[in-house]
N, C-alpha and C positions, 0 to 999 in steps of 0.2 A: 504494500500499500504506499503510495506517495503522499506524504504530508507536507510537501513543500508548496508554498504559495508562490505562484508565478502569474504572468499576465493572462494566461489561458484560464485559470481557475479563480482569479481574484474576484470575479463577479459573484461568486458564491457567498462572500462575506460582506459585500457592500450593502445589501438591503438592511441588515441589522444595524449597521452604522448610520445609515440614512434614517431609519426608524427612530433611533435614539435622538438624533439631531432634530428630527421633526417634532418629537414630543417636547423637547426643550425650547425650540423656536416658537411653537404655538403657545406655550405657557408664558414665555418671556415677552414675546412681542404681541400677544393677543391677536393672532391671525389664524386663519383657517388652516386645516391640514393641507389642503390643496395648494394654498399660497405658500406654505412653508416648504412643501416638496418642490414646487417650481423654483423657489428661491435657492434651495440647496443645489438642485441639478444645474442651475444656471451659474453657480458660483465658481470662482477660481479654486476654492477649497476642494470642491468635488472633482474638478478636472484633474487636480493633483492627486486626490485620493484614488481615482480610477487608474492611475498610472503606477504600476507596481514598483518602479524604480525609485519613486519618491519615498517609499516605505511609510507613507501616512497611514496605511492600513494597520500599522502597529499601534497607532494612537488609540486611546480610549475615547468614549463619547464626549466627556467633558472637555478634553483637550481639543477634539475636533470642533466642538461647538464654539469654544473660545476662539479658535483660528477662524472659523466661519464669521463670527460677529466682528472680530478685529479687522479682518479683510474687508468686510461690508462697510465698516465705518471709515476706512481709509480710501475707499473708492469715490 
């Protein structure tokens, strides 16, 4: 069994990361789930998260959320 994360199987762990960020974003910003998901998928944080070489997939949900909101405020 291959337990290595690579670009071909990274998609398997992304939904849980997005779900955690969505929950935090909806609660923090008082927006709908759909708006939160759109914001996440359109973000630079997500573009980097879906690229295995950045290793952002190692990060926990709180760190990812912080990265998302910090990048959002600097744009």
